BATORDO-988520 format. One line per field, with one value per residue (C-alpha): residue in one letter; residue number from 1; x, y, z. Coordinates in nm, 3 decimals, padded with zeros to 5 digits. Last residue first. Layout:
<rs>
res	(A,...)
n	(NUM,...)
u	(X,...)
v	(Y,...)
w	(Z,...)
</rs>
This chain:
<rs>
res	(G,S,L,L,K,H,V,L,D,T,T,G,S,A,G,L,K,R,M,L,R,A,R,Y,V,D,V,T,R,P,S,I,T,L,R,K,G,I,G,K,S,T,L,G,D,V,L,L,A,A,I,E,R,E,R,P,T,L,D,V,K,L,V,R,R,S,S,L,D,E,F,S,W,I,G,A,A,H,P,A,A,P,D,L,A,R,G,T,V,H,C,W,F,L,E,G,N,M,R,K,M,V,R,D,D,A,Y,R,G,S,A,D,L,R,A,T,I,R,E,G,T,R,E,F,E,E,A,T,P,Y,L,V,G,F,S,Q,G,V,L,Q,S,R,D,A,G,F,M,A,L,V,E,R,N,V,D,V,M,L,R,Q,R,S,L,V,L,G,I,P,A,L,E,F,A,T,R,Y,D,V,P,G,T,N,M)
n	(183,182,181,180,179,178,177,176,175,174,173,172,171,170,169,168,167,166,165,164,163,162,161,160,159,158,157,156,155,154,153,152,151,150,149,148,147,146,145,144,143,142,141,140,139,138,137,136,135,134,133,132,131,130,129,128,127,126,125,124,123,122,121,120,119,118,117,116,115,114,113,112,111,110,109,108,107,106,105,104,103,102,101,100,99,98,97,96,95,94,93,92,91,90,89,88,87,86,85,84,83,82,81,80,79,78,77,76,75,74,73,72,71,70,69,68,67,66,65,64,63,62,61,60,59,58,57,56,55,54,53,52,51,50,49,48,47,46,45,44,43,42,41,40,39,38,37,36,35,34,33,32,31,30,29,28,27,26,25,24,23,22,21,20,19,18,17,16,15,14,13,12,11,10,9,8,7,6,5,4,3,2,1)
u	(01.258,01.376,01.368,01.434,01.747,01.894,01.865,02.026,02.325,02.355,02.362,02.646,02.658,02.342,02.206,01.899,01.821,02.223,02.131,01.793,01.959,02.251,02.054,01.829,02.126,02.238,01.881,01.951,02.292,02.095,01.874,01.503,01.230,01.124,01.165,01.504,01.644,01.552,01.757,02.054,02.060,02.061,01.757,01.742,01.393,01.454,01.628,01.300,01.083,01.330,01.308,00.962,00.977,01.276,01.040,00.715,00.975,01.025,00.978,01.173,01.105,00.843,00.840,00.895,00.838,00.483,00.401,00.399,00.033,-00.052,-00.287,-00.438,-00.573,-00.794,-00.861,-01.095,-00.973,-00.677,-00.448,-00.663,-00.420,-00.368,-00.764,-00.821,-00.555,-00.411,-00.286,-00.029,00.080,00.300,00.218,00.433,00.269,00.117,-00.053,-00.341,-00.627,-00.785,-00.463,-00.232,00.032,00.424,00.492,00.623,00.537,00.341,00.168,00.033,-00.165,-00.070,00.191,00.333,00.247,00.513,00.444,00.083,00.157,00.430,00.177,-00.123,00.193,00.333,-00.042,-00.067,00.248,00.162,-00.204,00.012,00.015,-00.162,-00.507,-00.741,-00.584,-00.770,-01.074,-01.348,-01.633,-01.628,-01.362,-01.524,-01.881,-01.702,-01.597,-01.203,-00.934,-00.714,-00.581,-00.927,-01.123,-00.887,-00.934,-01.292,-01.294,-01.324,-01.558,-01.606,-01.287,-01.249,-00.886,-01.067,-01.265,-01.174,-01.189,-01.034,-00.861,-00.700,-00.515,-00.638,-00.978,-01.299,-01.503,-01.410,-01.477,-01.774,-01.884,-01.765,-01.953,-01.869,-02.121,-02.245,-02.019,-02.100,-01.892)
v	(01.406,01.649,01.427,01.142,01.306,01.467,01.094,00.873,01.252,01.191,00.829,00.816,00.825,00.859,00.736,00.695,00.298,00.222,00.464,00.255,-00.077,-00.011,00.101,-00.230,-00.428,-00.225,-00.248,-00.657,-00.594,-00.395,-00.743,-00.694,-00.615,-00.326,-00.036,-00.271,-00.283,00.069,00.183,-00.065,00.058,00.446,00.625,01.015,01.038,01.030,00.671,00.553,00.714,00.531,00.218,00.152,00.283,-00.010,-00.222,-00.220,-00.222,00.132,00.236,00.540,00.917,00.932,01.334,01.444,01.852,01.893,01.498,01.608,01.530,01.545,01.348,01.343,01.038,01.039,00.716,00.397,00.050,00.050,00.128,-00.081,00.027,00.350,00.447,00.758,00.614,00.902,00.998,01.165,01.073,01.230,01.169,01.041,00.940,00.712,00.706,00.457,00.618,00.563,00.780,00.528,00.658,00.624,00.671,00.985,00.870,00.976,00.773,00.910,00.706,00.903,00.662,00.667,00.414,00.216,-00.160,-00.086,00.163,-00.107,-00.411,-00.166,-00.097,-00.398,-00.498,-00.200,-00.227,-00.594,-00.547,-00.257,00.049,00.198,00.382,00.103,-00.046,00.193,-00.047,00.101,00.210,00.550,00.590,00.506,00.650,00.955,01.030,00.990,01.173,01.072,01.439,01.586,01.333,01.354,01.704,01.705,01.508,01.171,00.934,00.601,00.504,00.130,00.039,-00.121,00.226,00.544,00.943,01.038,01.402,01.560,01.875,02.261,02.170,02.256,01.925,01.902,02.271,02.244,01.922,02.149,02.393,02.627,02.875,03.158,03.452,03.488,03.743)
w	(00.499,00.773,01.050,00.937,00.769,01.080,01.248,00.993,00.951,01.357,01.322,01.059,00.665,00.573,00.231,00.368,00.264,00.378,00.719,00.815,00.670,00.947,01.223,01.187,01.251,01.566,01.704,01.623,01.839,02.115,02.168,02.140,02.380,02.211,02.474,02.637,02.244,02.200,02.528,02.451,02.078,02.224,02.240,02.078,02.024,01.661,01.698,01.883,01.577,01.354,01.528,01.539,01.176,01.072,01.302,01.046,00.733,00.598,00.221,00.167,00.168,00.469,00.513,00.832,00.963,00.762,00.778,01.169,01.156,01.572,01.770,02.102,02.325,02.520,02.743,02.900,02.938,02.713,03.044,03.335,03.608,03.453,03.500,03.271,03.035,02.912,02.522,02.311,01.980,01.682,01.398,01.104,00.772,00.574,00.268,00.265,00.130,00.496,00.631,00.811,01.116,01.153,01.534,01.778,02.138,02.451,02.767,03.037,03.316,03.612,03.730,03.336,03.088,02.900,02.933,02.873,02.618,02.477,02.413,02.232,02.052,01.949,01.841,01.619,01.472,01.405,01.213,00.982,00.846,01.191,01.122,01.129,01.416,01.630,01.650,01.497,01.677,01.539,01.275,00.952,01.033,01.112,00.742,00.660,00.552,00.853,00.957,00.845,01.057,01.295,01.357,01.289,01.641,01.741,01.961,02.095,01.888,02.013,02.188,02.484,02.532,02.330,02.293,02.010,01.949,01.662,01.768,01.687,01.898,01.705,01.755,02.160,02.223,02.058,02.269,02.590,02.526,02.815,02.993,02.835,02.719,02.331,02.173)
</rs>
């Protein structure tokens, strides 16, 4: 057994969770788990915008705005969101990040990605806004809380919730959340 000094590069590469180092929303380095999760080669991600991992450019922009607005005092942010593999497949992903300087959220950061597709399957096509609202419903937010987070009215959230319930055949919000979680 090797008892020498810790090799941080090996630890980064072999971490059991996807890791990305970023600067100005560009991926500076990624580990093997991220490459496997997104079905990518290193050249497809390193030096690229995180935007390549989002279903739409609009979702990438809105998430960036949310991160800036919701960063905690230590520079941390976390959420569940729908991401896109390089083959175009959409999947649920838990993302946690830390800005190295909370005053400049996108200047430099460390991000982890956990593929939730084994626990949450996307069975229906959702619009970008439906995906955002679904993720926040699963987090337990109310219409008022979701509206505040997304800077839309609670009434608009209710309209989207009703659409989600129709698409998934849910009888109420609890049933909707259950269907979203179980796939």
